[in-house]
N, C-alpha and C positions, 0 to 999 in steps of 0.2 A: 613552780616545783611542787609536786604533791607532798602532803604531810605524811610523816611516818605513821605506820599502823598504831592504833591505840592498843593499850594492854589487853582490852577485851577482844579486839580483833586478832591479836597475836595468839591468845588462848584458843579462840575459835578456829583459826587457821591450823594450829597444831593438832587440834582434835580431828579436823577434816583430813589432814594429811595422814594421820594415823589410820583413819578409816579407808583411805585410798591406797596407801603404800605399806601399811603394817601387815603383820602375819595373819591377822584376822580381818583382812579387808572385806568390807561389805557395801562399799559406797555405790557399786554398780546397780543396786536395787533401789537407790534413792536419788531420783533425778534432781530434786531440789538441792540436795547436798552437793551433787556434782556441779551444778550451776554456781552455788555459793563458793565452792573451792576454786573454780576458775576465776570468779570475780576477785577473790582475795589475793590469789597468786598474781593476777594482772596488776593489782594495786602495788604489790611488792616489786614487780618488775618495772613499773612506772617510776617508783622511787629510785631504783638503781639506775635507770636510764637518765633521769633528771640529774642525779648526782654526777654521773659520768660527763654529762654536758657541761656542768659547772666546772668540774675539774679540768676538762679539756680547754675551756675558755681561759682559765687561770694559767694553764701551762702555756697556751699560745701567747698570752701577755708577757709571761716571764721570758719566753724565748725571744720575743721582740725586744725586750729591755736588755737582755744579755748580748744579743747580736749587734746592737747598735743601730738597727733598722727601725725607724719610728713606725708605730702603728698608724694605719690610714684612718683618719677620722671618718665616722659613718657618713658625714655630709659630703665627703669627697668620693665616696664609692659610687661608680657608675650605676645607674638604676638598671635593674634587670627587666626583661620583657615581662609584661603582666601574665600571670598564669592563665592557662586555657580553662575557662569555667566548665567546659564539657569533660575535661580530663578527671579521672578519679583522684580523690585526695590521697596523697602519699603519707604513709604512717611509718613509724619505726618498725623494723623487722624484728619479730620476737620469736624466740625458740621456746616452745612449751614442752615440758617433760611429759612423756606419755605415761598416764597413770598405770599402776600395776593391774588394775581391773581390766583395762583395755587389752593388755597382753593376754590376760587369762581368757577374755571373751574370744579373742582371735584364735588362741590355741584350741578352744572348744570347737569353734567352727571348722578349723582344719581337721581336728580329730573326727568330727562328724562326717566331713567329706571323705576322709580316708575310710571311715567305716562303710560308706556306700560303695567306694571304689574297689576295696580289697577283695570282696567276694568275686567280682568280675575278673580279677587278675589271677586268682588261684586256679590252677589247672584242675580238671576233673580227676578223680581217683577211683580205682576199682572198689567194689564192695568188700572183697576179700581176696587174698592170694593163697592158692593151694600149693603146698610144697610136696616134693617127692616123698612118698610113704612106702614102707615095706610092703611087698606083695604077699599077702596072706593067702594060702591055699593055691589052687591052680591059677596060672596067669590067664588073663582075658584072651579069649579066642576071637580075634577080629573077623575071621571068616564067617562066623555065625551072622554077622551083620553086613556081609557082602564086601568086606575090605580085606585085601591081601596085604598083610603086614607082619613084620617080625619084631622081636625084641621089645615087647610091650613094657611100658613104664606106668606104674600106678602113682596116683597123687592123693592127697587128703580128700576124703569125701566132702561133698557139699550137701548138707542136710542128709537126705536119703539117696542122693545121687552119687554114683561111682564115676570117677574120672580117670581115663587112661589115654596114653599116647603111644604111637608106634611108628615104624618106618616101613615104607613100601619098598619093593624091589627096585623101583626106579629112583629112590632117594627122597620121595616126598614124605612129609611128616603128617600123620593123621591124629586127630583128637576125637575120642569117642566118649559119649556120655550115656550112661545107662542107669536105670533104677536099680536099687539094691536087690531087687528080685530078678534082675537080668533083662528087664524090658528095655528095648531101645528107646532112647529119647532124642538124641541128635548126634551128628558127626560132621567133621569137616577136615579137608586135607589141603596142604599148600606145599609148593616146591621152592627150592632156592632159599633166599633170605626172607621170604614172606612168612609171617607168623600165622600158623593155622588157627582158624576161628570156627567154633561150633555154636550156632544160635538156636534158640527155640522161642516161640511166642505163645503166651498163655491165651488159650481160646476157651470159649464156653463149652462145658462138658468135659474138659481135659481132666485126666486123672489127678487126684489130689497129691501134691508133694508135701509131705509133712515138714513143717517149719518154713515153707516158702509160700506165704500168703500174699499173692499179688493180684491186682485187678485184671480183668480180661483186656488183652491188647498190650500188656507189658512184655518187654523183650529181655531175655536173659542171655548173656553172651559169655562164652568161655574162650579165652585166648591164651595160647601157649607162648610165653615170652621169657627168655633168659632162664630156661630150666624150671619155670614155675607156671602155674595156670592162674591167670587173673579172671575174676568173675565180675562182670559189669551188668548193671540192672538199669533199664530205662523204664521207670514206672509210668504206666499210662493212667490218665484220669478217666475213671470208669464213667461211661455215659449213662445218664438216668433217663 
């Protein structure tokens, strides 16, 4: 049976447990302290196991005496088969309490993994959403741009671009984008439940749109959806 821990070891174990399980736990950065904590806790568990073995043997003897059944002398117990030398040695099964720092380290790893995974799970979103705006002055004349449409609707401007929608006599919905000077930029129409889309791609020598500084090859998309116009931008990596 192992001897109880000395007072010095008890003090040392208490200090190590404070570093491992206390509110200011810092043992995870000290491998030597972790190894010493495991060693001392193993010693305390060995004491408990030995005490349990002794108590169990005493209880067995007491049960034999009270039941009237004589205990079998060791000399009369049939010999067991010799153990297989190639088999691993069996030891007492021990449960070790997981230190607080181990939970903290595991939580940090899980958080790091989620930090990598969450951006890939978040759906893309538009750059901005333009709402219906009051039509100031004369309504947009779609026929100037080759579109036969009625009942034009104006939306918030996007930088110096004007955004309008209208319905054709066949029921299609058209989206028209112009500069604030009236210059045509892009347009698109769609029928049925399909949302109309109007795209333009930034090209070399294109007129400058104030407030929209994009490299050549970038795509700007206007999409009419649920009564508002979403603006999507696919920024291109400018070739050098």
